[in-house]
C-alpha positions in Angstrom: -28.1 -4.1 -20.9 -25.1 -2.1 -21.8 -22.5 -3.5 -24.1 -18.7 -3.0 -23.7 -16.8 -3.6 -26.9 -13.2 -4.7 -26.6 -11.2 -4.8 -29.8 -7.7 -6.0 -29.4 -7.3 -5.9 -33.1 -9.5 -5.0 -36.1 -9.7 -8.6 -37.4 -11.4 -10.4 -34.5 -13.3 -7.9 -32.3 -14.8 -9.4 -29.1 -18.0 -8.2 -27.5 -18.6 -8.5 -23.8 -22.1 -7.8 -22.3 -22.2 -6.7 -18.7 -25.3 -6.0 -16.6 -25.6 -3.3 -14.0 -25.1 -5.7 -11.1 -21.9 -7.1 -12.6 -20.5 -3.7 -13.2 -21.4 -2.7 -9.6 -19.7 -5.9 -8.2 -16.6 -5.2 -10.3 -16.4 -1.6 -9.0 -16.9 -2.7 -5.4 -14.1 -5.4 -5.7 -11.7 -2.9 -7.2 -12.4 -0.4 -4.4 -11.9 -3.0 -1.8 -8.6 -4.0 -3.4 -7.5 -0.4 -3.6 -8.4 0.1 0.1 -6.4 -3.0 1.1 -3.3 -1.8 -0.8 -3.7 1.6 0.8 -3.9 0.1 4.3 -0.9 -2.1 3.7 1.2 0.8 2.5 0.2 2.9 5.5 0.9 0.0 7.9 4.3 -0.4 6.3 5.1 3.3 6.6 4.0 3.3 10.2 6.0 0.3 11.2 9.1 1.4 9.4 8.9 4.9 10.9 8.3 3.3 14.4 11.4 1.1 14.0 13.5 4.0 12.7 12.4 6.1 15.7 13.2 3.4 18.1 16.6 2.8 16.5 17.4 6.5 16.6 16.4 6.7 20.3 18.6 3.7 21.0 21.6 5.2 19.2 21.0 8.5 21.2 21.0 6.6 24.4 24.2 4.8 23.5 25.9 8.1 22.5 24.9 9.7 25.8 26.1 6.6 27.7 29.4 6.8 25.8 29.9 10.5 26.7 29.2 9.8 30.3 31.6 6.8 30.3 34.4 8.9 28.8 33.9 11.7 31.5 34.2 9.1 34.3 37.6 7.9 33.1 
């Protein structure tokens, strides 16, 4: 077993012993959490970009309609 020593201060050092399986489980959990955060960020960027594009298209259509309406008068 490998030992990881955590010393928050010099007076009372704490010693934590972790096995290989525990370290592997910890790494897998951290990677899954990082992947979830990445996917949520990408989803947010996609949906915001999609909404902005739809809004821009809507404004363009309104502007074209306004120009056509002014010409008809």
